[in-house]
N, C-alpha and C positions, 0 to 999 in steps of 0.2 A: 595482258603483259604490262608489268609495272615499268613505266618509262621514267626511271629516275634521271634527274638532271644534275649536272655539276653546278657549283656556285662559285662566285669570285672569292678568292682568299682575301683580297683587299682591292680597293678601287684601282690601284695601279698595276695589279697582277692579272694575267689572263686566267680564264677558267681552267681548272685541272680536268683533263679529259677522263671520262669514266670508261673502264673496260667494257667492251661490247663485242657481240658476234653477229654476223650476217650470213645467211645461207642463200645461195643462188640455186634454186631447184631447176633441174634440166631434164629434158627428154629428147630422144632422137628426132631429127627433122629429115628433110629430103637431101639426098646426095651427100651423105656424111656431114650434114650441117646439124644444128641443134636448135631447140627452142628453150626459152627461159620463162619461168613463171614470175610475173610482176604483180604487185599490189598497189592500189592507189590509197593514200592516206586521207582520212576525212579532213575537210576544211577546218574542223574545230580543233585539230591537233595543235599543240604549242610548237612542236618541232616539225619542220617541213610540211606544213598543211597543204593538202592537195597534190603532194609530190608522189610520183611513182617510184617505188622502192622494192627491195627484196626483203623477205621476212627476216627479222632480227630484233635485237634489243640488248639492254645492259646485262652484264653478269650479276648474279645474285650470290649471296654467301652460300646458299645451298648447292650451287654449282661446284664450289670447291670441296664440299663435303659429300658429294655423291658417292655411295658405297662402291668400292672397287669390285666386290663380288657380283655386281650387276652390270659390269662393263665388259664389252668385247673390245679389248685394246690391243690391236695387232702391232707388230714391230714397224710396220710401214708408215705409221702416222708421223707427222713432222714433230721431232722431239724438241725443236726450238720454240714451239707454241705450247703453252700450258694447257693441260687436259681440260681445265675448267672452261676454256673457250669452246672446245668441241662440245662439251656437255650443254653449255648455254645455247650454242647454235642449234643442237637437236631439240632442246626444250622449246625454244622460240618457234622453231619450225612446226612443232606439234601444236603449241598454243595458237599461233596465228592462222595456220592453214590446215591443221589436222593431219599432217603427215608424220608418221612415227617410224623412226629408224631403229629396227630391232632385229635380233636374231633369236630364233626359237620356234617352237611348234605353233602353227597358226591356230588361234582361238576363235570361237564363235562369239564375237563381241558385236552387239548391235549398235546402230548409229546413236541411239539414245545414251548408252553407256559411254561411247567414245566422246560424245559432246560433254557428258558429265565429267569425265576425266579432264578434259581441256579446261573446263570452268574451275575445277579444283586446283589444277596446276597454275592457272592464272592468278588465283587468290593466294595460293601457298606453294611456292616453288619446290618445297621439300616433297610435295605429293608426287612429283615426277618419278622419283625412285620407287615409290609405292606401286606404281603400275608394273614395273619390272619384277618386283617381289611377288605381287599377286599372280602374275601370269607365268612366272618362271622364265622370263625373257632376259636378254642382255641388250643393253644399249649398244648399237653397232657403230662404233667410231670409225670402222673401216669404210662406212658408207659416206664419210665426209672427206673430201679432198681439200687440203689447204690451198687457198687461191691467192692470198695477198693481205696487205696491211695498209690501213689508212687512218690518219688522225685528223679530226676536224680542225680547221685553221684557228690560230690563236685569237682572231678577231670575232669568232662566233660566240654567241651568248650561251649556247649549249654545245658541249664538246664531248666526243667519244673517241676512244682508242680502240679501233675496230679491227678484228680479224675476219677475213672473208673466207667462205668455204663453198665448194660445189657439192651437190648431192643429186644423184639420179632419183627420179620418181620411182619409189618401190613398186614392184609388181602387185597389182590388186588394190592399189590405193589411188585416190584422186584428191587434189586440193579442195578444201572446203573452207573458204575464208571466214574468219570471225567477223560477223556483221557489226560488232561494236567498235572494232579497231580498223576495219578495212571497208572502203566504199565498194571496191570491186577487185577481182583478181582475173588475170588473163594470161594465156600463153602467147608468146610472140617470138619471132626470131630476133637476134641482136640487131641485125641490119634494119628490120622494120621499126624496132623501138627507137633506134638512133635517128631514122628518118622522121618519125613522129615528133621527136624532140627538136630536131632542126626546124621543123615547120611549126613549132610551138603549139602542138596539139597535146603534148605530154610534158609535164614539168619533171625535171630530174636534177639531182645534185651531181657534182663533179665525180665523186667516187662511183656512182651508178653509171655515169657515162663512160668512165674509164674501164669499168668492168665489161660493159657491153662492147666497147671497141676491141678489147682483148679477145672476147669470145666470138666476135664477128669474123676473126681470122681462122676459126677452127674448121678443119676439113678432114677430121679423123685423126687417130693417133693420140699421143699425149695431149692433155689439155694445156692451153696457155695459162700464164699467170699475170697478175697485175704487176706492172713495172714498179720496181722499188723506188722510193723517194728519200732523199737525205733527211728531209724534215721529219720523217716518221721514225728514224732510227733511234732517236733519243728515248722513245717510248717502247722500244723493242722488247725490253725485259720486264715490262709492267702490264 
């Protein structure tokens, strides 16, 4: 994943946040609860080293150019969010943890080819569309549920204008974290993750904590959303 970073326009101006997408991968837990898949960033990372996060990253030009004929774009997606955010979310989920959101006939793709696809997409984002062309699949945007919006504070050196999504773990797939970008990945309930953070056994940024607090309230039915913040609204159309 190419983690592009924003730069200062001038010493007196804040960093311009770069559009980004994050996916919270979920699966059913006990008694109508759920689990989320979290990853720990390596200590060598420039942005949030050692922090536990959800898969995600910056939008690329290729996300805006993804061919429409390879999209399953139902009417139910949030029309206030540009489709490129959905595509970037799906691409990053595949790159980082090997989970692919697709509709179409199941193919006999071995693990070696799956990993090769991930490496290719990591080095060239345009290769993501090639997977769907080759297999006759469509990128399943209906598998992504819009969850909320956060912008990194103006005081941060690296800033992102991030849309958050939820995605169910597809049947027959399991997360396989990229060892070059992820120290480890693990399933955890939102309540357990919050407790680990409170006891300082896990490091988390405020958007991650806010996401977990919202999901900790889930007891079946419609999923909760991140509470909107006024400071993010100025970036709502970008």
